[in-house]
ZAKOL-646276 format. One record per residue (C-alpha): residue number from 1; residue in three letters; x, y, z. Coordinates in nm, 4 decimals, m for minus. Example, Ala and Ser with C-alpha at 12.3 -4.5 7.8 and 13.67 -1.06 7.14 Angstrom:
<pts>
1/ALA/1.2300/m0.4500/0.7800
2/SER/1.3670/m0.1060/0.7140
</pts>
This chain:
<pts>
1/MET/4.7124/m8.0859/1.1649
2/GLY/4.7244/m7.7620/1.3617
3/CYS/4.8985/m7.5804/1.0755
4/LYS/4.6357/m7.7019/0.8332
5/LEU/4.3555/m7.5705/1.0545
6/ILE/4.5259/m7.2309/1.0858
7/SER/4.5778/m7.2119/0.7095
8/LEU/4.2117/m7.3023/0.6452
9/PHE/4.0977/m7.0370/0.8917
10/LEU/4.3148/m6.7678/0.7283
11/LEU/4.1927/m6.8650/0.3832
12/THR/3.8283/m6.8383/0.4942
13/LEU/3.8954/m6.4986/0.6506
14/LEU/4.0618/m6.3762/0.3301
15/ILE/3.7646/m6.4890/0.1176
16/LEU/3.5167/m6.3162/0.3509
17/THR/3.7219/m5.9931/0.3380
18/ILE/3.7304/m5.9982/m0.0420
19/LEU/3.3520/m6.0565/m0.0616
20/SER/3.2855/m5.7720/0.1825
21/GLU/3.4966/m5.5291/m0.0189
22/ALA/3.3187/m5.6361/m0.3350
23/ASP/2.9782/m5.5677/m0.1753
24/LYS/3.0936/m5.2202/m0.0711
25/ALA/3.2187/m5.1457/m0.4201
26/LEU/2.8928/m5.2663/m0.5706
27/ALA/2.6900/m5.0539/m0.3299
28/SER/2.9074/m4.7587/m0.4131
29/ASP/2.8446/m4.8098/m0.7844
30/LYS/2.4664/m4.7923/m0.7231
31/LYS/2.4850/m4.4448/m0.5650
32/PRO/2.4155/m4.1468/m0.7985
33/GLN/2.7295/m3.9799/m0.9221
34/VAL/2.7187/m3.6105/m0.8314
35/SER/2.9708/m3.3932/m1.0093
36/HIS/3.1198/m3.0749/m0.8629
37/ARG/2.8912/m2.8796/m1.0982
38/ASN/2.5830/m3.0581/m0.9639
39/ILE/2.6932/m3.0016/m0.6052
40/THR/2.7308/m2.6322/m0.6806
41/SER/2.3856/m2.6246/m0.8448
42/LEU/2.2218/m2.7995/m0.5517
43/ALA/2.3859/m2.5622/m0.3064
44/ALA/2.2696/m2.2666/m0.5141
45/ALA/1.9181/m2.4075/m0.5253
46/GLY/1.9141/m2.4396/m0.1482
47/GLU/2.0462/m2.0872/m0.1098
48/GLY/1.7823/m1.9639/m0.3575
49/LYS/1.5020/m2.1175/m0.1539
50/ALA/1.6309/m1.9460/0.1579
51/THR/1.6604/m1.6167/m0.0289
52/LEU/1.3089/m1.6430/m0.1695
53/LYS/1.1742/m1.7299/0.1725
54/GLY/1.3475/m1.4290/0.3208
55/LYS/1.2081/m1.1995/0.0550
56/LYS/0.8607/m1.3352/0.1094
57/GLN/0.8893/m1.2782/0.4816
58/THR/1.0311/m0.9269/0.4527
59/SER/0.8065/m0.8068/0.1699
60/GLY/0.4886/m0.9251/0.3392
61/CYS/0.1737/m1.0412/0.1655
62/ASN/m0.0058/m0.9240/m0.1453
63/LEU/m0.2250/m0.6494/0.0007
64/PHE/m0.4396/m0.6406/m0.3118
65/GLN/m0.5468/m1.0065/m0.3335
66/GLY/m0.8380/m1.0782/m0.1028
67/LYS/m1.2077/m1.0210/m0.0467
68/TRP/m1.4564/m0.7775/0.1065
69/VAL/m1.5969/m0.8649/0.4493
70/PHE/m1.8680/m0.6996/0.6551
71/ASP/m1.7174/m0.4857/0.9323
72/ALA/m1.9449/m0.3039/1.1778
73/SER/m1.6572/m0.0765/1.2892
74/TYR/m1.6657/0.1101/0.9580
75/PRO/m1.6733/0.3836/0.8329
76/PHE/m1.3711/0.5804/0.9578
77/TYR/m1.5585/0.9124/0.9749
78/ASP/m1.8944/1.0870/0.9391
79/SER/m1.9275/1.2806/0.6152
80/SER/m2.1298/1.5546/0.7903
81/THR/m1.8324/1.6434/1.0104
82/CYS/m1.5602/1.6417/0.7451
83/PRO/m1.5025/1.9880/0.5924
84/PHE/m1.3192/1.8623/0.2819
85/ILE/m1.5808/1.6564/0.0919
86/ASP/m1.7097/1.7763/m0.2445
87/GLY/m2.0830/1.7468/m0.3048
88/GLU/m2.0321/1.5007/m0.5911
89/PHE/m1.8855/1.2474/m0.3424
90/ASP/m2.1174/1.3187/m0.0489
91/CYS/m2.3788/1.0523/m0.1217
92/LEU/m2.5485/1.0586/0.2189
93/LYS/m2.5959/1.4345/0.2009
94/PHE/m2.7816/1.3941/m0.1270
95/GLY/m3.0145/1.1266/m0.0023
96/ARG/m2.8609/0.7851/m0.0493
97/PRO/m3.0919/0.5765/0.1707
98/ASP/m2.8822/0.2625/0.2261
99/LYS/m2.5736/0.2605/0.4478
100/GLU/m2.4564/m0.0996/0.4273
101/PHE/m2.2033/m0.0012/0.1575
102/LEU/m2.0148/0.1842/0.4335
103/LYS/m1.9653/m0.1333/0.6388
104/TYR/m1.7163/m0.3328/0.4349
105/SER/m1.3455/m0.3731/0.4929
106/TRP/m1.0867/m0.5230/0.2628
107/GLN/m0.9268/m0.8448/0.3894
108/PRO/m0.6135/m0.9703/0.2093
109/ASP/m0.5849/m1.3483/0.1804
110/SER/m0.2550/m1.3862/0.3631
111/CYS/m0.2235/m1.1042/0.6166
112/THR/m0.4109/m0.8401/0.8094
113/ILE/m0.3982/m0.4722/0.7159
114/PRO/m0.2992/m0.2478/1.0069
115/ARG/m0.5850/m0.0334/1.1305
116/PHE/m0.5523/0.3233/1.0040
117/ASP/m0.4110/0.5580/1.2687
118/GLY/m0.4240/0.9188/1.1518
119/GLU/m0.2308/1.0560/1.4498
120/ALA/0.0504/0.8059/1.3943
121/LEU/0.0598/0.9013/1.0277
122/LEU/0.0809/1.2705/1.1140
123/ASN/0.3728/1.1986/1.3452
124/GLN/0.5413/0.9938/1.0736
125/TRP/0.4862/1.2742/0.8231
126/ARG/0.5590/1.5626/1.0608
127/GLY/0.6877/1.8594/0.8599
128/LYS/0.6409/1.6790/0.5305
129/ARG/0.4494/1.7470/0.2088
130/VAL/0.2357/1.4880/0.0320
131/MET/0.0940/1.5445/m0.3154
132/PHE/m0.1751/1.3653/m0.5144
133/VAL/m0.1258/1.4323/m0.8862
134/GLY/m0.3902/1.3433/m1.1416
135/ASP/m0.7625/1.3674/m1.2121
136/SER/m1.0850/1.3617/m1.0080
137/LEU/m1.0041/1.0112/m0.8802
138/SER/m0.6930/1.1648/m0.7237
139/GLU/m0.9270/1.4235/m0.5712
140/ASN/m1.1494/1.1420/m0.4433
141/MET/m0.8512/0.9848/m0.2652
142/TRP/m0.7096/1.3184/m0.1438
143/GLU/m1.0383/1.4229/0.0195
144/SER/m1.0741/1.0780/0.1737
145/LEU/m0.7309/1.0922/0.3381
146/GLY/m0.8021/1.4421/0.4663
147/CYS/m1.1239/1.3205/0.6286
148/MET/m0.9599/1.0100/0.7779
149/ILE/m0.6848/1.2123/0.9436
150/HIS/m0.9280/1.4849/1.0545
151/ALA/m1.1441/1.2253/1.2309
152/SER/m0.8422/1.0631/1.3979
153/VAL/m0.7373/1.3775/1.5823
154/PRO/m1.0469/1.5570/1.7190
155/GLY/m1.0157/1.9326/1.7293
156/ILE/m0.7118/1.9448/1.5055
157/LYS/m0.6547/2.2819/1.3372
158/THR/m0.6484/2.2806/0.9587
159/THR/m0.6070/2.5184/0.6661
160/PHE/m0.8075/2.4233/0.3583
161/LEU/m0.7356/2.5944/0.0238
162/ARG/m0.9315/2.5237/m0.2960
163/ARG/m0.7610/2.6463/m0.6103
164/THR/m0.6981/2.5370/m0.9695
165/PRO/m0.4846/2.3418/m1.0327
166/LEU/m0.3310/2.3272/m0.6815
167/SER/m0.5315/2.2749/m0.3627
168/SER/m0.4145/2.1863/m0.0132
169/ILE/m0.5123/2.0643/0.3332
170/THR/m0.2638/2.1561/0.6084
171/PHE/m0.2686/2.0054/0.9577
172/GLN/m0.1130/2.2984/1.1348
173/GLU/0.0202/2.1476/1.4583
174/TYR/0.2132/1.8816/1.2663
175/GLY/0.3228/2.0894/0.9680
176/VAL/0.1802/1.8255/0.7336
177/THR/0.0279/1.9369/0.4029
178/LEU/m0.1729/1.7218/0.1649
179/HIS/m0.1637/1.8779/m0.1809
180/LEU/m0.3809/1.8012/m0.4825
181/TYR/m0.2492/1.8923/m0.8267
182/ARG/m0.5149/1.8483/m1.0959
183/THR/m0.3707/1.7366/m1.4300
184/PRO/m0.5854/1.4573/m1.5732
185/TYR/m0.3447/1.3414/m1.8440
186/LEU/m0.0179/1.4047/m1.6554
187/VAL/0.1276/1.5168/m1.9912
188/ASP/0.0691/1.8702/m2.1253
189/ILE/m0.2248/2.0277/m2.3018
190/SER/m0.0825/2.3291/m2.4848
191/LYS/m0.2348/2.6049/m2.6975
192/GLU/m0.1247/2.6039/m3.0610
193/LYS/m0.2582/2.7727/m3.3728
194/VAL/m0.4809/2.4735/m3.4445
195/GLY/m0.6301/2.4812/m3.0925
196/ARG/m0.5730/2.2830/m2.7730
197/VAL/m0.3196/2.0062/m2.8264
198/LEU/m0.2655/1.7048/m2.6003
199/ASN/0.1107/1.6596/m2.6308
200/LEU/0.2032/1.3002/m2.5478
201/GLY/0.5733/1.3794/m2.5330
202/THR/0.5996/1.6714/m2.2907
203/ILE/0.5563/1.7400/m1.9207
204/GLU/0.6325/2.1045/m1.8525
205/GLY/0.3310/2.2878/m1.7190
206/GLY/0.3294/2.2615/m1.3410
207/ALA/0.5713/1.9702/m1.3147
208/ASP/0.8204/2.1759/m1.1123
209/THR/0.5530/2.1840/m0.8414
210/TRP/0.5816/1.8052/m0.8066
211/LYS/0.9510/1.8133/m0.7306
212/ASP/1.0835/1.8060/m0.3749
213/MET/0.7683/1.6508/m0.2298
214/ASP/0.8162/1.3833/0.0346
215/VAL/0.5416/1.1562/m0.1010
216/LEU/0.3922/1.1644/m0.4515
217/VAL/0.0812/0.9673/m0.5508
218/PHE/0.0206/0.9808/m0.9264
219/ASN/m0.2884/0.8773/m1.1171
220/SER/m0.4232/0.8945/m1.4705
221/TRP/m0.6630/0.7116/m1.7014
222/HIS/m1.0160/0.8411/m1.6338
223/TRP/m0.9942/1.1232/m1.8908
224/TRP/m0.8225/0.9189/m2.1608
225/VAL/m1.1565/0.7584/m2.2504
226/HIS/m1.3534/1.0851/m2.2637
227/ARG/m1.4958/1.1610/m2.6090
228/GLY/m1.5859/1.4939/m2.7648
229/VAL/m1.3756/1.8105/m2.7582
230/LYS/m1.5726/1.9598/m2.4696
231/SER/m1.5462/1.6514/m2.2507
232/GLN/m1.1888/1.5532/m2.3337
233/GLY/m1.0445/1.9049/m2.3045
234/TRP/m0.8355/1.9037/m2.6266
235/ASP/m0.8811/1.9351/m3.0026
236/PHE/m0.5757/1.7495/m3.1373
237/ILE/m0.3174/1.4963/m3.0212
238/ARG/0.0521/1.5443/m3.0885
239/ASN/0.2764/1.2389/m3.0844
240/GLY/0.6264/1.3436/m3.1854
241/SER/0.5979/1.5259/m3.5156
242/SER/0.2531/1.3805/m3.5880
243/LEU/m0.0539/1.5952/m3.5236
244/MET/m0.3875/1.4140/m3.5434
245/ARG/m0.7513/1.4542/m3.4535
246/ASP/m0.7534/1.1321/m3.2532
247/MET/m0.5827/0.7951/m3.2084
248/ASN/m0.6299/0.4693/m3.0225
249/ARG/m0.6737/0.5814/m2.6627
250/LEU/m0.4817/0.2889/m2.5093
251/ASP/m0.1889/0.3679/m2.7392
252/ALA/m0.2104/0.7343/m2.6462
253/PHE/m0.2172/0.6452/m2.2744
254/ASN/0.0869/0.4237/m2.3219
255/PHE/0.2837/0.7037/m2.4922
256/GLY/0.1789/0.9572/m2.2291
257/LEU/0.2589/0.7308/m1.9364
258/ASN/0.6037/0.6550/m2.0761
259/THR/0.6679/1.0305/m2.0950
260/TRP/0.5664/1.0585/m1.7303
261/ALA/0.7957/0.7660/m1.6412
262/GLN/1.0914/0.9376/m1.8088
263/TRP/1.0133/1.2581/m1.6205
264/VAL/1.0089/1.0732/m1.2868
265/ASP/1.3351/0.8930/m1.3648
266/GLN/1.5049/1.2212/m1.4546
267/ASN/1.3634/1.4485/m1.1842
268/ILE/1.2792/1.2598/m0.8639
269/ASN/1.5348/1.2223/m0.5868
270/THR/1.4425/0.8858/m0.4360
271/SER/1.6460/0.9538/m0.1210
272/GLN/1.3898/1.2236/m0.0398
273/THR/1.0699/1.1246/m0.2210
274/ARG/0.8584/0.8080/m0.2155
275/VAL/0.6569/0.7597/m0.5328
276/PHE/0.3264/0.5742/m0.5627
277/PHE/0.0947/0.5143/m0.8563
278/GLN/m0.2704/0.5016/m0.7591
279/GLY/m0.3685/0.2332/m1.0080
280/ILE/m0.6644/0.2203/m1.2441
281/SER/m1.0036/0.2947/m1.0917
282/PRO/m1.2842/0.1044/m1.2734
283/THR/m1.6359/0.2111/m1.3714
284/HIS/m1.9636/0.0186/m1.3432
285/TYR/m2.1816/0.1348/m1.6307
286/VAL/m2.2046/m0.2045/m1.8058
287/GLY/m2.3848/m0.4664/m1.5976
288/LYS/m2.2912/m0.7578/m1.8221
289/GLU/m1.9397/m0.7288/m1.6784
290/TRP/m2.0725/m0.8740/m1.3493
291/ASN/m2.3463/m1.0884/m1.5078
292/GLU/m2.6320/m0.8409/m1.4612
293/PRO/m2.7103/m0.7254/m1.8176
294/MET/m2.9033/m0.4004/m1.8565
295/LYS/m2.7926/m0.2768/m1.5125
296/THR/m2.5455/m0.0111/m1.3955
297/CYS/m2.4246/0.0907/m1.0499
298/ASN/m2.7722/0.2344/m0.9847
299/GLY/m2.9423/0.0554/m0.6980
300/GLN/m2.6421/m0.1677/m0.6184
301/MET/m2.6211/m0.2233/m0.2432
302/GLN/m2.3587/m0.4959/m0.1937
303/PRO/m2.0140/m0.5765/m0.3282
304/LEU/m1.9466/m0.8817/m0.5409
305/THR/m1.8375/m1.1889/m0.3448
306/GLY/m1.5072/m1.3643/m0.4018
307/SER/m1.1786/m1.2215/m0.5199
308/THR/m1.2107/m1.2111/m0.8990
309/TYR/m1.4164/m0.9845/m1.1255
310/PRO/m1.6275/m1.1604/m1.3911
311/GLY/m1.5459/m0.8902/m1.6458
312/GLY/m1.1742/m0.9604/m1.6194
313/PRO/m0.8748/m0.7244/m1.5954
314/LEU/m0.8544/m0.3785/m1.7512
315/PRO/m0.6098/m0.3286/m2.0415
316/ALA/m0.5022/0.0083/m1.8986
317/ALA/m0.3881/m0.1657/m1.5784
318/SER/m0.1542/m0.3846/m1.7843
319/ILE/m0.0026/m0.0730/m1.9416
320/VAL/0.0582/0.0756/m1.5972
321/SER/0.2306/m0.2404/m1.4738
322/ARG/0.4475/m0.2624/m1.7841
323/VAL/0.5565/0.1024/m1.7699
324/LEU/0.6349/0.0899/m1.3964
325/SER/0.8430/m0.2238/m1.4398
326/SER/1.0561/m0.0473/m1.7036
327/MET/1.1464/0.2469/m1.4770
328/LYS/1.4724/0.3049/m1.2926
329/THR/1.2860/0.4787/m1.0098
330/PRO/1.1074/0.2426/m0.7693
331/VAL/0.7372/0.3252/m0.7899
332/TYR/0.4945/0.1413/m0.5584
333/LEU/0.1782/0.0406/m0.7428
334/LEU/m0.1342/0.0716/m0.5302
335/ASP/m0.3003/m0.2042/m0.7302
336/ILE/m0.6576/m0.1065/m0.6481
337/THR/m0.8214/m0.2194/m0.9736
338/THR/m0.9613/m0.5622/m0.8867
339/LEU/m1.0697/m0.4783/m0.5323
340/SER/m1.2475/m0.1708/m0.6727
341/GLN/m1.4094/m0.3699/m0.9528
342/LEU/m1.5796/m0.5765/m0.6837
343/ARG/m1.7438/m0.2604/m0.5384
344/LYS/m2.0280/m0.1974/m0.7836
345/ASP/m2.2227/m0.0694/m0.4813
346/ALA/m1.9839/0.2120/m0.3836
347/HIS/m2.0460/0.4776/m0.6529
348/PRO/m2.2534/0.7945/m0.6076
349/SER/m2.4911/0.6722/m0.8829
350/THR/m2.7727/0.9298/m0.8647
351/TYR/m2.6677/1.0706/m0.5264
352/GLY/m2.3907/1.3047/m0.6428
353/GLY/m2.5967/1.6211/m0.6265
354/ASN/m2.6076/1.6931/m1.0017
355/GLY/m2.8943/1.4693/m1.1092
356/LYS/m2.6729/1.2504/m1.3274
357/THR/m2.5726/0.8873/m1.2870
358/ASP/m2.2106/0.8640/m1.1743
359/CYS/m2.0598/0.5145/m1.1854
360/SER/m1.7027/0.6460/m1.2147
361/HIS/m1.6339/0.8220/m0.8830
362/TRP/m1.6883/0.6904/m0.5324
363/CYS/m1.8928/0.7932/m0.2292
364/LEU/m1.7189/0.9368/0.0767
365/PRO/m1.6984/0.7748/0.3226
366/GLY/m1.6399/0.4713/0.1050
367/LEU/m1.3992/0.2861/m0.1180
368/PRO/m1.1226/0.5533/m0.1368
369/ASP/m1.0842/0.5142/0.2408
370/THR/m0.9641/0.1599/0.1684
371/TRP/m0.7203/0.2938/m0.0938
372/ASN/m0.5752/0.5172/0.1772
373/GLN/m0.5682/0.2357/0.4289
374/LEU/m0.3616/0.0385/0.1770
375/LEU/m0.1353/0.3408/0.1279
376/TYR/m0.0948/0.3542/0.5051
377/ALA/m0.0165/m0.0187/0.5110
378/ALA/0.2406/0.0200/0.2331
379/LEU/0.4079/0.2962/0.4345
380/SER/0.3896/0.1043/0.7625
381/MET/0.4525/m0.2634/0.6879
</pts>
């Protein structure tokens, strides 16, 4: 009887063991089968997320996506005490009655721009040469930066030289020089038998002056839309072997900017020189772009709200982005287009001293101060 009981117990235990192993096997069969390839892919995906996160943290936020906010601490300087401002930008001098346009700061959506510190910038740039290369919008930005630094260090000694095509502001105690080289197309205008020729394939005149700078800020577009031989400054366009009276201006800009890109790639030593592109500065002559038909920048006293421009992006800005992305040389795009499109209130309009309506350039103090604050942020962050 005892043996039978022991045998029955052992049989029951064996059955329970078999059932347990079967349950485990069944549970195992229900788990997803992950191959070595899938494990590798999952590990790579996890590593990719970490890498992307790191890049996001180290590269900071998009400085150019945001909105304008009222800021009583602005402007950075008083135009009456800055010795570098041209009359065409000195709106208060020529009677602009409103001053609210001076009181706006740019606020990115996902970070805070460091407050401009001209003395810190001079120390950072001690002994260095900075050059703005381009048209009158380069001049707008160059004068603005000169005024911002001048106001940051009261009593600072400067040397101011106005020449064509090369002007300069030197802050003597720091050995820092801000140069302006005026060349609106970046590519050459040469004299040929037929007249003045805009040559889309060459950069020779003056380009040696750009070399060996510590910081270069390039800009072009404003003149590419000028019409009429007097206004545009040339009689013919040369593109390779083709000589023509005119061509699609966006196409011409694209050809010219690619020539500039090749020049930068072949001539700039990036271990010495940081290169920026100023971005496309918009105009405000056509009110329907911001849903005010029949209006221009005249009488505008406030920026547009929000972070998008009703008129949409500018085709020239797309060309700039595409050309910069094709370059071997790292060029930092100061992507000022959208934030400037929102500032229909910041132009000289009729207060530029010449009696004309100017919705292309910008008052000083004013919007170009923000461009320079973003340049300062790009150098600092």
